[in-house]
N, C-alpha and C positions, 0 to 999 in steps of 0.2 A: 774408428779407432781400433787398432788391433795390436796386441802385444804377444810375443811368442812365450809360451809357458815353459818354464824350466823346473817347476815344482813336481815332486813325486806324489804328494798328496794333492788332490784336486776336488773341487766342487763343480758340478755341471748344473747350470741354471737353464731351465727350458720353459718357455711360455708357448704352449701349443697354439697354432693358428694365430700367430702374432699379428699379421696385417689385419685380419678380421677383428681381433681384439682391439686393435688401435681404432678401427672404425666404430666399434661399440662404445669405446670410451669417449669419443667426441660426438656421437649421435645419440642423444638421450632416448632411451626406450627401445633402441634397435635390437637389443638382445632378447626382447620379448616376442620377436617375430622370426619366422623362417627367412634366413638371409643367405645370400651367396655373393662372393666377391668375384668379379669378372677377371679373366686372365689378363695380365698386362700386355701380352703380345697379340691377343685377339679378343675382341669383345663378344665373339660368338660362342665361347666356351667358359665354363666355370673353373675358378681357381681354388677357392676355399669355400667351405660350406659349413653353416652352423649346425648344431646338434638338432635343432627343431626341423631344419630342412632335411637332414639325414633321416629323421623319423618318417618323413613323407616320401622317402625313396630317392631324394636328390643326392647326387654324388659328384665329386670333383671330376672334371674332364667332360661332363655332359654338355651338350649344346644348350643354348638358352631355350629353344623351342621344346626340347626334351624335358628340361627342368620345369618349365611352366606348365607343361602337360601333366606332370605329376603333382605339382604344387602351385595352383593358380595364384595363391596369395604370396608367392615368393618375392622377396625384396631384393633387387639386383643393385650392386654397388660398383661404381666405376673405381678402379684401383688408383691409388695415389702413392706411388713408390717413393717420392721425395718425402712425404710425411712419415712413411714407415721407417725410412732410413734415419730421419731425424729422431723419431722415438727410440730407435735402437741405439743410436749414438748417445742419447741421454741415459739409457739403461747402462751402457758400457761405462760411461763416466761415473754413474752412481756406484757400480761394482768396483771401480777403481778406488773409491773411498775406503773399501774394505781391504783390498790387496793391490800391490803394485804390479802383480802378475796376472794380466787379463788377456784372454784370447777369444776373439769373436768367431762364431761359426755362421750358419745361416741366420736369417732374421729370427730373433727370439731365442737364440741358442748361444750361450757363452760359457767359458771355463774360467774358474777362479783358482789360481794357485794358492794353497793354504799352508805350505811349509813356513814355519816361523810365526804363524799367526797365534799359536797358543800362548806366546809370550805377551800378546796384546789382549786377546779376548778370553783366554783360558782354554778349557777342554774343547774337544771337537764339537760337542753339543752346543757350546756357547758360540763357537764360530758359525755354525749353521744358524743359530738364533740371530746373530748379527747380520748375516745375509738376508734372513727372513725379514728383519726390521727394515733393512735398506730397501728391499723390494716393495714392502708395504708403503714406505715413503715415496718411492718412485710411482707407485700406483696413484697415490694421492696427488702428486705433482702432475701426472699425466691427465688425470680427471679435471684438475683445476685449469689446465691449458685448454680444455675443450668445454663442453656444456656440462650441466649438472648430471652426475652419473650416480646411480645406485651402486652400493658396494658389490652387489651380486653380478653387476655387469663388468667389473674389473677383471683383468687377466688372472686366470688361475696359473700358478707357477709351480714347477716341480724342481726339486734339488736332489741330485745324486752325489754322494760323497764317498770317495774311494781312493785307493792307492793307484794312480794312473788315470790319465784323461779318458781313455776308452772305457774303462770300467765305470767311471763316474757317469759317462754318457749313457751306458747301458742302464745304470741305476735310475737315471732321470727319465729316460724314454720308455724302458721296458720293465723296470722293477716294480715289485708290489709295494704300494705305499704303506708307511707306518706313521702314526700320528705323534709319537712321543719318543724320547731319547733316553738311553741309559748307557753310560760309558764306564767300563767296558760293556758291550751289548750283551743282553741275555741270549740264551740259545734260541728262544722263540723269535726275538727281534732279528737275529742274524738270519734265521731261516726265511723270515718275511722279506728282509731287505735284499737277500742274496739269491732269491729264487730264480731270477733271470740273468744273473751275473756269471760270466764264464770264468772269472778269476777267483771264484770261491767266496767265502763269507767275509769279505772285507769291504762290502759296499752297503750303504743304507740309502733308502729312497724315502723322500718326504714330499707330501703333496699339501699345498696350502690353497684354500679357495679364496 
């Protein structure tokens, strides 16, 4: 599902390592081990790598033999693109409950047009809170579709909120997270949220575990 965004205000929702997170959600306890997802086009190289595997020196693009040499306990996962596409489609459908203006990017990345949503949800902080609640509900539904999953294994998501899609993306991917909102933003919050944003202090970044 992909819709072209025409909003000037936008939220960028990003779930890093989305395919690997999907595997962790359906395989109980997988997040407790060093894991690597094999590349879809070749099973000889790694595609995505968990943080535990990274700590052992494993990196995306390595061959399987190189990775096993660095981390003998590494768990290798065959990719399931159809499953990842299905999870992403459900994420987009959930976001569409918040806004009619949704644009999909790569797996785990989506833009939510927020123009006009203040009339429904209230302040920008309440809009972000509505997106947060929706994502938490999507996490629960994703875990229920698979095996029993601890909350810590569910995807971490980041939200960048700004004027313009690109600036929102920078906020989600590169910005310094803040944990609370105050609208209008205080000077310290603006500095934290806009540190990596090229368009000035009009972006806020929020990270939820």
